[in-house]
N, CA, C and O atoms as a Maestro MAE file, in Angstrom:
{
 s_m_m2io_version
 :::
 2.0.0
}

f_m_ct {
 s_m_title
 :::
 protein
 m_atom[348] {
  # First column is atom index #
  i_m_mmod_type
  r_m_x_coord
  r_m_y_coord
  r_m_z_coord
  i_m_residue_number
  s_m_chain_name
  s_m_pdb_residue_name
  s_m_pdb_atom_name
  i_m_atomic_number
  :::
  1 25 54.381 19.851 -37.204 1 A "MET " " N  " 7
  2 3 54.714 19.937 -38.604 1 A "MET " " CA " 6
  3 2 56.229 20.093 -38.758 1 A "MET " " C  " 6
  4 15 56.868 20.807 -37.987 1 A "MET " " O  " 8
  5 25 56.778 19.436 -39.734 2 A "ILE " " N  " 7
  6 3 58.204 19.526 -40.034 2 A "ILE " " CA " 6
  7 2 58.380 20.385 -41.281 2 A "ILE " " C  " 6
  8 15 57.675 20.220 -42.277 2 A "ILE " " O  " 8
  9 25 59.336 21.306 -41.201 3 A "ARG " " N  " 7
  10 3 59.641 22.167 -42.346 3 A "ARG " " CA " 6
  11 2 61.095 21.930 -42.728 3 A "ARG " " C  " 6
  12 15 61.973 21.927 -41.865 3 A "ARG " " O  " 8
  13 25 61.352 21.730 -44.017 4 A "LEU " " N  " 7
  14 3 62.699 21.497 -44.535 4 A "LEU " " CA " 6
  15 2 63.029 22.564 -45.560 4 A "LEU " " C  " 6
  16 15 62.277 22.786 -46.509 4 A "LEU " " O  " 8
  17 25 64.170 23.229 -45.356 5 A "GLN " " N  " 7
  18 3 64.617 24.279 -46.276 5 A "GLN " " CA " 6
  19 2 66.002 23.914 -46.797 5 A "GLN " " C  " 6
  20 15 66.915 23.653 -46.014 5 A "GLN " " O  " 8
  21 25 66.155 23.896 -48.106 6 A "PHE " " N  " 7
  22 3 67.444 23.617 -48.720 6 A "PHE " " CA " 6
  23 2 68.197 24.938 -48.865 6 A "PHE " " C  " 6
  24 15 67.826 25.784 -49.678 6 A "PHE " " O  " 8
  25 25 69.255 25.109 -48.072 7 A "CYS " " N  " 7
  26 3 69.998 26.371 -48.024 7 A "CYS " " CA " 6
  27 2 71.306 26.302 -48.796 7 A "CYS " " C  " 6
  28 15 71.999 27.312 -48.922 7 A "CYS " " O  " 8
  29 25 71.647 25.162 -49.302 8 A "GLY " " N  " 7
  30 3 72.874 24.976 -50.070 8 A "GLY " " CA " 6
  31 2 72.825 23.636 -50.765 8 A "GLY " " C  " 6
  32 15 72.011 22.779 -50.422 8 A "GLY " " O  " 8
  33 25 73.692 23.455 -51.739 9 A "ALA " " N  " 7
  34 3 73.768 22.223 -52.528 9 A "ALA " " CA " 6
  35 2 72.466 21.932 -53.265 9 A "ALA " " C  " 6
  36 15 72.159 20.776 -53.554 9 A "ALA " " O  " 8
  37 25 71.714 22.959 -53.565 10 A "ALA " " N  " 7
  38 3 70.530 22.806 -54.398 10 A "ALA " " CA " 6
  39 2 70.940 23.202 -55.821 10 A "ALA " " C  " 6
  40 15 71.374 24.328 -56.063 10 A "ALA " " O  " 8
  41 25 70.799 22.282 -56.730 11 A "ARG " " N  " 7
  42 3 71.231 22.453 -58.126 11 A "ARG " " CA " 6
  43 2 72.743 22.538 -58.274 11 A "ARG " " C  " 6
  44 15 73.250 23.015 -59.289 11 A "ARG " " O  " 8
  45 25 73.457 22.075 -57.260 12 A "THR " " N  " 7
  46 3 74.915 22.003 -57.289 12 A "THR " " CA " 6
  47 2 75.344 20.916 -56.309 12 A "THR " " C  " 6
  48 15 74.512 20.421 -55.547 12 A "THR " " O  " 8
  49 25 76.601 20.537 -56.309 13 A "VAL " " N  " 7
  50 3 77.051 19.450 -55.433 13 A "VAL " " CA " 6
  51 2 77.949 19.939 -54.301 13 A "VAL " " C  " 6
  52 15 78.592 19.129 -53.633 13 A "VAL " " O  " 8
  53 25 77.999 21.221 -54.081 14 A "THR " " N  " 7
  54 3 78.889 21.775 -53.062 14 A "THR " " CA " 6
  55 2 78.119 22.737 -52.163 14 A "THR " " C  " 6
  56 15 77.136 23.340 -52.595 14 A "THR " " O  " 8
  57 25 78.553 22.881 -50.934 15 A "GLY " " N  " 7
  58 3 77.914 23.808 -50.003 15 A "GLY " " CA " 6
  59 2 76.667 23.262 -49.341 15 A "GLY " " C  " 6
  60 15 75.690 23.992 -49.177 15 A "GLY " " O  " 8
  61 25 76.676 22.009 -48.962 16 A "SER " " N  " 7
  62 3 75.516 21.345 -48.382 16 A "SER " " CA " 6
  63 2 75.057 22.012 -47.085 16 A "SER " " C  " 6
  64 15 75.836 22.137 -46.139 16 A "SER " " O  " 8
  65 25 73.792 22.440 -47.042 17 A "GLN " " N  " 7
  66 3 73.164 23.013 -45.844 17 A "GLN " " CA " 6
  67 2 71.666 22.790 -45.939 17 A "GLN " " C  " 6
  68 15 71.033 23.194 -46.914 17 A "GLN " " O  " 8
  69 25 71.103 22.154 -44.940 18 A "HIS " " N  " 7
  70 3 69.667 21.885 -44.920 18 A "HIS " " CA " 6
  71 2 69.137 22.252 -43.540 18 A "HIS " " C  " 6
  72 15 69.641 21.764 -42.529 18 A "HIS " " O  " 8
  73 25 68.135 23.098 -43.498 19 A "LEU " " N  " 7
  74 3 67.562 23.566 -42.245 19 A "LEU " " CA " 6
  75 2 66.256 22.821 -41.986 19 A "LEU " " C  " 6
  76 15 65.333 22.866 -42.799 19 A "LEU " " O  " 8
  77 25 66.189 22.138 -40.847 20 A "ILE " " N  " 7
  78 3 65.001 21.386 -40.447 20 A "ILE " " CA " 6
  79 2 64.384 22.102 -39.251 20 A "ILE " " C  " 6
  80 15 65.068 22.384 -38.267 20 A "ILE " " O  " 8
  81 25 63.094 22.392 -39.341 21 A "GLU " " N  " 7
  82 3 62.384 23.021 -38.235 21 A "GLU " " CA " 6
  83 2 61.303 22.065 -37.761 21 A "GLU " " C  " 6
  84 15 60.433 21.663 -38.533 21 A "GLU " " O  " 8
  85 25 61.365 21.702 -36.476 22 A "VAL " " N  " 7
  86 3 60.391 20.781 -35.903 22 A "VAL " " CA " 6
  87 2 60.207 21.098 -34.419 22 A "VAL " " C  " 6
  88 15 61.185 21.300 -33.699 22 A "VAL " " O  " 8
  89 25 58.964 21.141 -33.969 23 A "ASN " " N  " 7
  90 3 58.636 21.401 -32.559 23 A "ASN " " CA " 6
  91 2 59.347 22.641 -32.012 23 A "ASN " " C  " 6
  92 15 59.810 22.635 -30.872 23 A "ASN " " O  " 8
  93 25 59.435 23.691 -32.810 24 A "GLY " " N  " 7
  94 3 60.047 24.939 -32.369 24 A "GLY " " CA " 6
  95 2 61.566 24.935 -32.349 24 A "GLY " " C  " 6
  96 15 62.179 25.912 -31.919 24 A "GLY " " O  " 8
  97 25 62.180 23.859 -32.802 25 A "GLN " " N  " 7
  98 3 63.640 23.748 -32.843 25 A "GLN " " CA " 6
  99 2 64.131 23.890 -34.289 25 A "GLN " " C  " 6
  100 15 63.465 23.473 -35.236 25 A "GLN " " O  " 8
  101 25 65.306 24.487 -34.425 26 A "ARG " " N  " 7
  102 3 65.917 24.657 -35.754 26 A "ARG " " CA " 6
  103 2 67.218 23.855 -35.770 26 A "ARG " " C  " 6
  104 15 68.158 24.153 -35.033 26 A "ARG " " O  " 8
  105 25 67.249 22.840 -36.620 27 A "ILE " " N  " 7
  106 3 68.389 21.932 -36.706 27 A "ILE " " CA " 6
  107 2 69.017 22.086 -38.080 27 A "ILE " " C  " 6
  108 15 68.343 21.970 -39.103 27 A "ILE " " O  " 8
  109 25 70.309 22.347 -38.089 28 A "LEU " " N  " 7
  110 3 71.031 22.487 -39.351 28 A "LEU " " CA " 6
  111 2 71.724 21.164 -39.663 28 A "LEU " " C  " 6
  112 15 72.562 20.690 -38.896 28 A "LEU " " O  " 8
  113 25 71.362 20.583 -40.793 29 A "LEU " " N  " 7
  114 3 72.001 19.363 -41.264 29 A "LEU " " CA " 6
  115 2 73.055 19.783 -42.276 29 A "LEU " " C  " 6
  116 15 72.727 20.205 -43.385 29 A "LEU " " O  " 8
  117 25 74.304 19.668 -41.897 30 A "GLU " " N  " 7
  118 3 75.464 20.080 -42.680 30 A "GLU " " CA " 6
  119 2 75.620 21.605 -42.640 30 A "GLU " " C  " 6
  120 15 74.644 22.337 -42.474 30 A "GLU " " O  " 8
  121 25 76.839 22.055 -42.792 31 A "CYS " " N  " 7
  122 3 77.146 23.485 -42.833 31 A "CYS " " CA " 6
  123 2 78.314 23.670 -43.784 31 A "CYS " " C  " 6
  124 15 79.387 24.135 -43.400 31 A "CYS " " O  " 8
  125 25 78.080 23.297 -45.031 32 A "GLY " " N  " 7
  126 3 79.149 23.201 -46.011 32 A "GLY " " CA " 6
  127 2 79.564 24.495 -46.669 32 A "GLY " " C  " 6
  128 15 78.762 25.412 -46.850 32 A "GLY " " O  " 8
  129 25 80.823 24.549 -47.020 33 A "MET " " N  " 7
  130 3 81.398 25.673 -47.747 33 A "MET " " CA " 6
  131 2 81.139 25.481 -49.241 33 A "MET " " C  " 6
  132 15 81.311 24.387 -49.779 33 A "MET " " O  " 8
  133 25 80.729 26.548 -49.890 34 A "TYR " " N  " 7
  134 3 80.522 26.516 -51.337 34 A "TYR " " CA " 6
  135 2 81.874 26.655 -52.025 34 A "TYR " " C  " 6
  136 15 82.684 27.503 -51.652 34 A "TYR " " O  " 8
  137 25 82.110 25.827 -53.020 35 A "GLN " " N  " 7
  138 3 83.340 25.892 -53.806 35 A "GLN " " CA " 6
  139 2 82.968 26.181 -55.255 35 A "GLN " " C  " 6
  140 15 82.197 25.445 -55.871 35 A "GLN " " O  " 8
  141 25 83.516 27.239 -55.775 36 A "GLY " " N  " 7
  142 3 83.195 27.641 -57.143 36 A "GLY " " CA " 6
  143 2 84.037 28.846 -57.513 36 A "GLY " " C  " 6
  144 15 85.134 29.037 -56.988 36 A "GLY " " O  " 8
  145 25 83.510 29.666 -58.431 37 A "LYS " " N  " 7
  146 3 84.230 30.872 -58.844 37 A "LYS " " CA " 6
  147 2 84.428 31.780 -57.636 37 A "LYS " " C  " 6
  148 15 83.539 31.916 -56.796 37 A "LYS " " O  " 8
  149 25 85.584 32.388 -57.562 38 A "ARG " " N  " 7
  150 3 86.016 33.115 -56.367 38 A "ARG " " CA " 6
  151 2 84.997 34.129 -55.847 38 A "ARG " " C  " 6
  152 15 84.678 34.103 -54.658 38 A "ARG " " O  " 8
  153 25 84.486 35.005 -56.676 39 A "ALA " " N  " 7
  154 3 83.560 36.045 -56.207 39 A "ALA " " CA " 6
  155 2 82.258 35.430 -55.697 39 A "ALA " " C  " 6
  156 15 81.738 35.850 -54.664 39 A "ALA " " O  " 8
  157 25 81.736 34.450 -56.408 40 A "GLU " " N  " 7
  158 3 80.491 33.797 -55.989 40 A "GLU " " CA " 6
  159 2 80.705 33.004 -54.692 40 A "GLU " " C  " 6
  160 15 79.872 33.049 -53.787 40 A "GLU " " O  " 8
  161 25 81.813 32.288 -54.611 41 A "ALA " " N  " 7
  162 3 82.117 31.506 -53.412 41 A "ALA " " CA " 6
  163 2 82.289 32.417 -52.200 41 A "ALA " " C  " 6
  164 15 81.816 32.098 -51.109 41 A "ALA " " O  " 8
  165 25 82.957 33.539 -52.387 42 A "TYR " " N  " 7
  166 3 83.157 34.488 -51.287 42 A "TYR " " CA " 6
  167 2 81.806 34.962 -50.751 42 A "TYR " " C  " 6
  168 15 81.581 34.966 -49.541 42 A "TYR " " O  " 8
  169 25 80.919 35.355 -51.646 43 A "GLN " " N  " 7
  170 3 79.607 35.872 -51.245 43 A "GLN " " CA " 6
  171 2 78.782 34.791 -50.550 43 A "GLN " " C  " 6
  172 15 78.194 35.042 -49.498 43 A "GLN " " O  " 8
  173 25 78.735 33.604 -51.125 44 A "ARG " " N  " 7
  174 3 77.933 32.514 -50.544 44 A "ARG " " CA " 6
  175 2 78.478 32.069 -49.184 44 A "ARG " " C  " 6
  176 15 77.703 31.758 -48.279 44 A "ARG " " O  " 8
  177 25 79.792 32.036 -49.037 45 A "ASN " " N  " 7
  178 3 80.390 31.550 -47.804 45 A "ASN " " CA " 6
  179 2 80.396 32.600 -46.696 45 A "ASN " " C  " 6
  180 15 80.512 32.265 -45.517 45 A "ASN " " O  " 8
  181 25 80.274 33.844 -47.070 46 A "ARG " " N  " 7
  182 3 80.293 34.934 -46.092 46 A "ARG " " CA " 6
  183 2 78.949 35.075 -45.388 46 A "ARG " " C  " 6
  184 15 78.889 35.469 -44.223 46 A "ARG " " O  " 8
  185 25 77.885 34.755 -46.091 47 A "ASN " " N  " 7
  186 3 76.530 34.974 -45.571 47 A "ASN " " CA " 6
  187 2 75.770 33.663 -45.420 47 A "ASN " " C  " 6
  188 15 76.078 32.669 -46.077 47 A "ASN " " O  " 8
  189 25 74.776 33.682 -44.547 48 A "PHE " " N  " 7
  190 3 73.864 32.556 -44.368 48 A "PHE " " CA " 6
  191 2 72.470 32.987 -44.821 48 A "PHE " " C  " 6
  192 15 72.118 34.155 -44.661 48 A "PHE " " O  " 8
  193 25 71.673 32.091 -45.376 49 A "PRO " " N  " 7
  194 3 70.299 32.440 -45.758 49 A "PRO " " CA " 6
  195 2 69.336 32.343 -44.565 49 A "PRO " " C  " 6
  196 15 68.121 32.294 -44.757 49 A "PRO " " O  " 8
  197 25 69.860 32.316 -43.360 50 A "PHE " " N  " 7
  198 3 69.085 32.249 -42.122 50 A "PHE " " CA " 6
  199 2 69.924 32.907 -41.036 50 A "PHE " " C  " 6
  200 15 71.112 33.158 -41.236 50 A "PHE " " O  " 8
  201 25 69.319 33.186 -39.898 51 A "ASP " " N  " 7
  202 3 70.055 33.767 -38.778 51 A "ASP " " CA " 6
  203 2 70.828 32.650 -38.075 51 A "ASP " " C  " 6
  204 15 70.207 31.778 -37.469 51 A "ASP " " O  " 8
  205 25 72.163 32.648 -38.137 52 A "PRO " " N  " 7
  206 3 72.944 31.568 -37.534 52 A "PRO " " CA " 6
  207 2 72.725 31.424 -36.024 52 A "PRO " " C  " 6
  208 15 72.888 30.335 -35.475 52 A "PRO " " O  " 8
  209 25 72.360 32.507 -35.362 53 A "LYS " " N  " 7
  210 3 72.130 32.454 -33.914 53 A "LYS " " CA " 6
  211 2 70.835 31.723 -33.560 53 A "LYS " " C  " 6
  212 15 70.614 31.370 -32.402 53 A "LYS " " O  " 8
  213 25 69.988 31.499 -34.555 54 A "SER " " N  " 7
  214 3 68.706 30.837 -34.300 54 A "SER " " CA " 6
  215 2 68.807 29.311 -34.344 54 A "SER " " C  " 6
  216 15 67.816 28.625 -34.092 54 A "SER " " O  " 8
  217 25 69.976 28.775 -34.658 55 A "ILE " " N  " 7
  218 3 70.156 27.327 -34.776 55 A "ILE " " CA " 6
  219 2 70.299 26.711 -33.379 55 A "ILE " " C  " 6
  220 15 71.124 27.147 -32.576 55 A "ILE " " O  " 8
  221 25 69.490 25.699 -33.110 56 A "ASN " " N  " 7
  222 3 69.542 25.004 -31.820 56 A "ASN " " CA " 6
  223 2 70.526 23.845 -31.822 56 A "ASN " " C  " 6
  224 15 71.103 23.523 -30.784 56 A "ASN " " O  " 8
  225 25 70.723 23.218 -32.970 57 A "ALA " " N  " 7
  226 3 71.639 22.076 -33.066 57 A "ALA " " CA " 6
  227 2 72.105 21.937 -34.506 57 A "ALA " " C  " 6
  228 15 71.445 22.385 -35.444 57 A "ALA " " O  " 8
  229 25 73.262 21.303 -34.654 58 A "MET " " N  " 7
  230 3 73.791 21.049 -35.995 58 A "MET " " CA " 6
  231 2 74.249 19.600 -36.055 58 A "MET " " C  " 6
  232 15 74.840 19.083 -35.107 58 A "MET " " O  " 8
  233 25 73.972 18.957 -37.171 59 A "VAL " " N  " 7
  234 3 74.390 17.574 -37.392 59 A "VAL " " CA " 6
  235 2 75.267 17.551 -38.639 59 A "VAL " " C  " 6
  236 15 74.867 18.028 -39.701 59 A "VAL " " O  " 8
  237 25 76.468 16.991 -38.499 60 A "LEU " " N  " 7
  238 3 77.370 16.814 -39.640 60 A "LEU " " CA " 6
  239 2 77.485 15.334 -39.946 60 A "LEU " " C  " 6
  240 15 77.704 14.525 -39.044 60 A "LEU " " O  " 8
  241 25 77.338 14.973 -41.220 61 A "SER " " N  " 7
  242 3 77.472 13.568 -41.599 61 A "SER " " CA " 6
  243 2 78.940 13.164 -41.675 61 A "SER " " C  " 6
  244 15 79.300 12.028 -41.364 61 A "SER " " O  " 8
  245 25 79.785 14.109 -42.095 62 A "HIS " " N  " 7
  246 3 81.226 13.878 -42.155 62 A "HIS " " CA " 6
  247 2 81.924 15.231 -42.313 62 A "HIS " " C  " 6
  248 15 81.266 16.248 -42.530 62 A "HIS " " O  " 8
  249 25 83.239 15.241 -42.206 63 A "ALA " " N  " 7
  250 3 83.985 16.497 -42.091 63 A "ALA " " CA " 6
  251 2 84.569 17.022 -43.398 63 A "ALA " " C  " 6
  252 15 85.482 17.847 -43.355 63 A "ALA " " O  " 8
  253 25 84.089 16.588 -44.540 64 A "HIS " " N  " 7
  254 3 84.570 17.189 -45.792 64 A "HIS " " CA " 6
  255 2 84.172 18.656 -45.833 64 A "HIS " " C  " 6
  256 15 83.122 19.029 -45.309 64 A "HIS " " O  " 8
  257 25 84.994 19.484 -46.444 65 A "ILE " " N  " 7
  258 3 84.786 20.936 -46.428 65 A "ILE " " CA " 6
  259 2 83.443 21.355 -47.029 65 A "ILE " " C  " 6
  260 15 82.868 22.358 -46.606 65 A "ILE " " O  " 8
  261 25 82.937 20.605 -48.003 66 A "ASP " " N  " 7
  262 3 81.651 20.956 -48.602 66 A "ASP " " CA " 6
  263 2 80.463 20.559 -47.716 66 A "ASP " " C  " 6
  264 15 79.315 20.821 -48.073 66 A "ASP " " O  " 8
  265 25 80.727 19.932 -46.570 67 A "HIS " " N  " 7
  266 3 79.695 19.590 -45.595 67 A "HIS " " CA " 6
  267 2 79.914 20.284 -44.247 67 A "HIS " " C  " 6
  268 15 78.982 20.372 -43.447 67 A "HIS " " O  " 8
  269 25 81.129 20.778 -43.980 68 A "SER " " N  " 7
  270 3 81.415 21.359 -42.666 68 A "SER " " CA " 6
  271 2 82.187 22.675 -42.711 68 A "SER " " C  " 6
  272 15 82.409 23.283 -41.664 68 A "SER " " O  " 8
  273 25 82.600 23.129 -43.886 69 A "GLY " " N  " 7
  274 3 83.507 24.273 -44.003 69 A "GLY " " CA " 6
  275 2 82.999 25.600 -43.486 69 A "GLY " " C  " 6
  276 15 83.800 26.437 -43.073 69 A "GLY " " O  " 8
  277 25 81.681 25.824 -43.493 70 A "LYS " " N  " 7
  278 3 81.149 27.105 -43.023 70 A "LYS " " CA " 6
  279 2 81.008 27.175 -41.512 70 A "LYS " " C  " 6
  280 15 80.651 28.226 -40.981 70 A "LYS " " O  " 8
  281 25 81.277 26.094 -40.811 71 A "THR " " N  " 7
  282 3 81.189 26.147 -39.352 71 A "THR " " CA " 6
  283 2 82.216 27.112 -38.780 71 A "THR " " C  " 6
  284 15 82.054 27.588 -37.656 71 A "THR " " O  " 8
  285 25 83.264 27.409 -39.527 72 A "ALA " " N  " 7
  286 3 84.295 28.343 -39.070 72 A "ALA " " CA " 6
  287 2 83.877 29.804 -39.240 72 A "ALA " " C  " 6
  288 15 84.569 30.696 -38.750 72 A "ALA " " O  " 8
  289 25 82.775 30.065 -39.915 73 A "ASN " " N  " 7
  290 3 82.277 31.424 -40.103 73 A "ASN " " CA " 6
  291 2 81.961 32.038 -38.744 73 A "ASN " " C  " 6
  292 15 81.227 31.447 -37.952 73 A "ASN " " O  " 8
  293 25 82.507 33.214 -38.469 74 A "SER " " N  " 7
  294 3 82.386 33.826 -37.139 74 A "SER " " CA " 6
  295 2 80.942 34.075 -36.734 74 A "SER " " C  " 6
  296 15 80.633 34.039 -35.543 74 A "SER " " O  " 8
  297 25 80.049 34.325 -37.683 75 A "GLN " " N  " 7
  298 3 78.639 34.528 -37.354 75 A "GLN " " CA " 6
  299 2 78.055 33.276 -36.721 75 A "GLN " " C  " 6
  300 15 77.196 33.355 -35.843 75 A "GLN " " O  " 8
  301 25 78.525 32.126 -37.171 76 A "PHE " " N  " 7
  302 3 77.974 30.862 -36.707 76 A "PHE " " CA " 6
  303 2 78.633 30.395 -35.417 76 A "PHE " " C  " 6
  304 15 77.975 29.803 -34.562 76 A "PHE " " O  " 8
  305 25 79.918 30.654 -35.272 77 A "CYS " " N  " 7
  306 3 80.693 30.123 -34.142 77 A "CYS " " CA " 6
  307 2 80.400 30.797 -32.817 77 A "CYS " " C  " 6
  308 15 80.709 30.222 -31.773 77 A "CYS " " O  " 8
  309 25 79.828 31.972 -32.806 78 A "GLN " " N  " 7
  310 3 79.634 32.715 -31.565 78 A "GLN " " CA " 6
  311 2 78.893 31.928 -30.491 78 A "GLN " " C  " 6
  312 15 79.267 31.986 -29.320 78 A "GLN " " O  " 8
  313 25 77.861 31.200 -30.865 79 A "ASN " " N  " 7
  314 3 77.043 30.481 -29.873 79 A "ASN " " CA " 6
  315 2 77.116 28.969 -30.056 79 A "ASN " " C  " 6
  316 15 76.237 28.251 -29.581 79 A "ASN " " O  " 8
  317 25 78.139 28.479 -30.730 80 A "LEU " " N  " 7
  318 3 78.224 27.062 -31.041 80 A "LEU " " CA " 6
  319 2 78.914 26.301 -29.924 80 A "LEU " " C  " 6
  320 15 80.006 26.670 -29.491 80 A "LEU " " O  " 8
  321 25 78.285 25.257 -29.469 81 A "HIS " " N  " 7
  322 3 78.858 24.345 -28.480 81 A "HIS " " CA " 6
  323 2 78.990 22.981 -29.145 81 A "HIS " " C  " 6
  324 15 77.993 22.420 -29.599 81 A "HIS " " O  " 8
  325 25 80.193 22.445 -29.207 82 A "LEU " " N  " 7
  326 3 80.423 21.197 -29.912 82 A "LEU " " CA " 6
  327 2 80.334 19.999 -28.993 82 A "LEU " " C  " 6
  328 15 80.781 20.035 -27.847 82 A "LEU " " O  " 8
  329 25 79.750 18.937 -29.518 83 A "ARG " " N  " 7
  330 3 79.696 17.679 -28.797 83 A "ARG " " CA " 6
  331 2 79.851 16.561 -29.834 83 A "ARG " " C  " 6
  332 15 79.042 16.436 -30.754 83 A "ARG " " O  " 8
  333 25 80.886 15.765 -29.672 84 A "GLU " " N  " 7
  334 3 81.142 14.663 -30.589 84 A "GLU " " CA " 6
  335 2 80.285 13.483 -30.183 84 A "GLU " " C  " 6
  336 15 80.095 13.211 -28.997 84 A "GLU " " O  " 8
  337 25 79.770 12.787 -31.182 85 A "GLN " " N  " 7
  338 3 78.916 11.642 -30.911 85 A "GLN " " CA " 6
  339 2 79.486 10.400 -31.563 85 A "GLN " " C  " 6
  340 15 79.830 10.431 -32.745 85 A "GLN " " O  " 8
  341 25 79.592 9.325 -30.837 86 A "GLY " " N  " 7
  342 3 80.001 8.028 -31.381 86 A "GLY " " CA " 6
  343 2 81.422 7.996 -31.875 86 A "GLY " " C  " 6
  344 15 82.234 8.860 -31.546 86 A "GLY " " O  " 8
  345 25 81.715 6.973 -32.682 87 A "GLY " " N  " 7
  346 3 82.933 6.843 -33.408 87 A "GLY " " CA " 6
  347 2 84.161 6.527 -32.723 87 A "GLY " " C  " 6
  348 15 85.210 6.417 -33.357 87 A "GLY " " O  " 8
  :::
 }
 m_bond[347] {
  # First column is bond index #
  i_m_from
  i_m_to
  i_m_order
  :::
  1 1 2 1
  2 2 3 1
  3 3 4 2
  4 3 5 1
  5 5 6 1
  6 6 7 1
  7 7 8 2
  8 7 9 1
  9 9 10 1
  10 10 11 1
  11 11 12 2
  12 11 13 1
  13 13 14 1
  14 14 15 1
  15 15 16 2
  16 15 17 1
  17 17 18 1
  18 18 19 1
  19 19 20 2
  20 19 21 1
  21 21 22 1
  22 22 23 1
  23 23 24 2
  24 23 25 1
  25 25 26 1
  26 26 27 1
  27 27 28 2
  28 27 29 1
  29 29 30 1
  30 30 31 1
  31 31 32 2
  32 31 33 1
  33 33 34 1
  34 34 35 1
  35 35 36 2
  36 35 37 1
  37 37 38 1
  38 38 39 1
  39 39 40 2
  40 39 41 1
  41 41 42 1
  42 42 43 1
  43 43 44 2
  44 43 45 1
  45 45 46 1
  46 46 47 1
  47 47 48 2
  48 47 49 1
  49 49 50 1
  50 50 51 1
  51 51 52 2
  52 51 53 1
  53 53 54 1
  54 54 55 1
  55 55 56 2
  56 55 57 1
  57 57 58 1
  58 58 59 1
  59 59 60 2
  60 59 61 1
  61 61 62 1
  62 62 63 1
  63 63 64 2
  64 63 65 1
  65 65 66 1
  66 66 67 1
  67 67 68 2
  68 67 69 1
  69 69 70 1
  70 70 71 1
  71 71 72 2
  72 71 73 1
  73 73 74 1
  74 74 75 1
  75 75 76 2
  76 75 77 1
  77 77 78 1
  78 78 79 1
  79 79 80 2
  80 79 81 1
  81 81 82 1
  82 82 83 1
  83 83 84 2
  84 83 85 1
  85 85 86 1
  86 86 87 1
  87 87 88 2
  88 87 89 1
  89 89 90 1
  90 90 91 1
  91 91 92 2
  92 91 93 1
  93 93 94 1
  94 94 95 1
  95 95 96 2
  96 95 97 1
  97 97 98 1
  98 98 99 1
  99 99 100 2
  100 99 101 1
  101 101 102 1
  102 102 103 1
  103 103 104 2
  104 103 105 1
  105 105 106 1
  106 106 107 1
  107 107 108 2
  108 107 109 1
  109 109 110 1
  110 110 111 1
  111 111 112 2
  112 111 113 1
  113 113 114 1
  114 114 115 1
  115 115 116 2
  116 115 117 1
  117 117 118 1
  118 118 119 1
  119 119 120 2
  120 119 121 1
  121 121 122 1
  122 122 123 1
  123 123 124 2
  124 123 125 1
  125 125 126 1
  126 126 127 1
  127 127 128 2
  128 127 129 1
  129 129 130 1
  130 130 131 1
  131 131 132 2
  132 131 133 1
  133 133 134 1
  134 134 135 1
  135 135 136 2
  136 135 137 1
  137 137 138 1
  138 138 139 1
  139 139 140 2
  140 139 141 1
  141 141 142 1
  142 142 143 1
  143 143 144 2
  144 143 145 1
  145 145 146 1
  146 146 147 1
  147 147 148 2
  148 147 149 1
  149 149 150 1
  150 150 151 1
  151 151 152 2
  152 151 153 1
  153 153 154 1
  154 154 155 1
  155 155 156 2
  156 155 157 1
  157 157 158 1
  158 158 159 1
  159 159 160 2
  160 159 161 1
  161 161 162 1
  162 162 163 1
  163 163 164 2
  164 163 165 1
  165 165 166 1
  166 166 167 1
  167 167 168 2
  168 167 169 1
  169 169 170 1
  170 170 171 1
  171 171 172 2
  172 171 173 1
  173 173 174 1
  174 174 175 1
  175 175 176 2
  176 175 177 1
  177 177 178 1
  178 178 179 1
  179 179 180 2
  180 179 181 1
  181 181 182 1
  182 182 183 1
  183 183 184 2
  184 183 185 1
  185 185 186 1
  186 186 187 1
  187 187 188 2
  188 187 189 1
  189 189 190 1
  190 190 191 1
  191 191 192 2
  192 191 193 1
  193 193 194 1
  194 194 195 1
  195 195 196 2
  196 195 197 1
  197 197 198 1
  198 198 199 1
  199 199 200 2
  200 199 201 1
  201 201 202 1
  202 202 203 1
  203 203 204 2
  204 203 205 1
  205 205 206 1
  206 206 207 1
  207 207 208 2
  208 207 209 1
  209 209 210 1
  210 210 211 1
  211 211 212 2
  212 211 213 1
  213 213 214 1
  214 214 215 1
  215 215 216 2
  216 215 217 1
  217 217 218 1
  218 218 219 1
  219 219 220 2
  220 219 221 1
  221 221 222 1
  222 222 223 1
  223 223 224 2
  224 223 225 1
  225 225 226 1
  226 226 227 1
  227 227 228 2
  228 227 229 1
  229 229 230 1
  230 230 231 1
  231 231 232 2
  232 231 233 1
  233 233 234 1
  234 234 235 1
  235 235 236 2
  236 235 237 1
  237 237 238 1
  238 238 239 1
  239 239 240 2
  240 239 241 1
  241 241 242 1
  242 242 243 1
  243 243 244 2
  244 243 245 1
  245 245 246 1
  246 246 247 1
  247 247 248 2
  248 247 249 1
  249 249 250 1
  250 250 251 1
  251 251 252 2
  252 251 253 1
  253 253 254 1
  254 254 255 1
  255 255 256 2
  256 255 257 1
  257 257 258 1
  258 258 259 1
  259 259 260 2
  260 259 261 1
  261 261 262 1
  262 262 263 1
  263 263 264 2
  264 263 265 1
  265 265 266 1
  266 266 267 1
  267 267 268 2
  268 267 269 1
  269 269 270 1
  270 270 271 1
  271 271 272 2
  272 271 273 1
  273 273 274 1
  274 274 275 1
  275 275 276 2
  276 275 277 1
  277 277 278 1
  278 278 279 1
  279 279 280 2
  280 279 281 1
  281 281 282 1
  282 282 283 1
  283 283 284 2
  284 283 285 1
  285 285 286 1
  286 286 287 1
  287 287 288 2
  288 287 289 1
  289 289 290 1
  290 290 291 1
  291 291 292 2
  292 291 293 1
  293 293 294 1
  294 294 295 1
  295 295 296 2
  296 295 297 1
  297 297 298 1
  298 298 299 1
  299 299 300 2
  300 299 301 1
  301 301 302 1
  302 302 303 1
  303 303 304 2
  304 303 305 1
  305 305 306 1
  306 306 307 1
  307 307 308 2
  308 307 309 1
  309 309 310 1
  310 310 311 1
  311 311 312 2
  312 311 313 1
  313 313 314 1
  314 314 315 1
  315 315 316 2
  316 315 317 1
  317 317 318 1
  318 318 319 1
  319 319 320 2
  320 319 321 1
  321 321 322 1
  322 322 323 1
  323 323 324 2
  324 323 325 1
  325 325 326 1
  326 326 327 1
  327 327 328 2
  328 327 329 1
  329 329 330 1
  330 330 331 1
  331 331 332 2
  332 331 333 1
  333 333 334 1
  334 334 335 1
  335 335 336 2
  336 335 337 1
  337 337 338 1
  338 338 339 1
  339 339 340 2
  340 339 341 1
  341 341 342 1
  342 342 343 1
  343 343 344 2
  344 343 345 1
  345 345 346 1
  346 346 347 1
  347 347 348 2
  :::
 }
}
């Protein structure tokens, strides 16, 4: 069974994050920074709606900040291993 959770960019166009769970793996599609009013953006960008250490892989479609900006969050970077594909 595949489970899809919209963790960002739902009802807005910024902060794209989609969590896909399949065969016991957790794949994050995009890890975007939310852009908006300062206090709200700070809160949204500081926290994740999931445990960042539980992510097995991440896929970025492109490097715009609203699709990749939260990858710099220290909670997420601790166990992140980068591998560039194609291009």
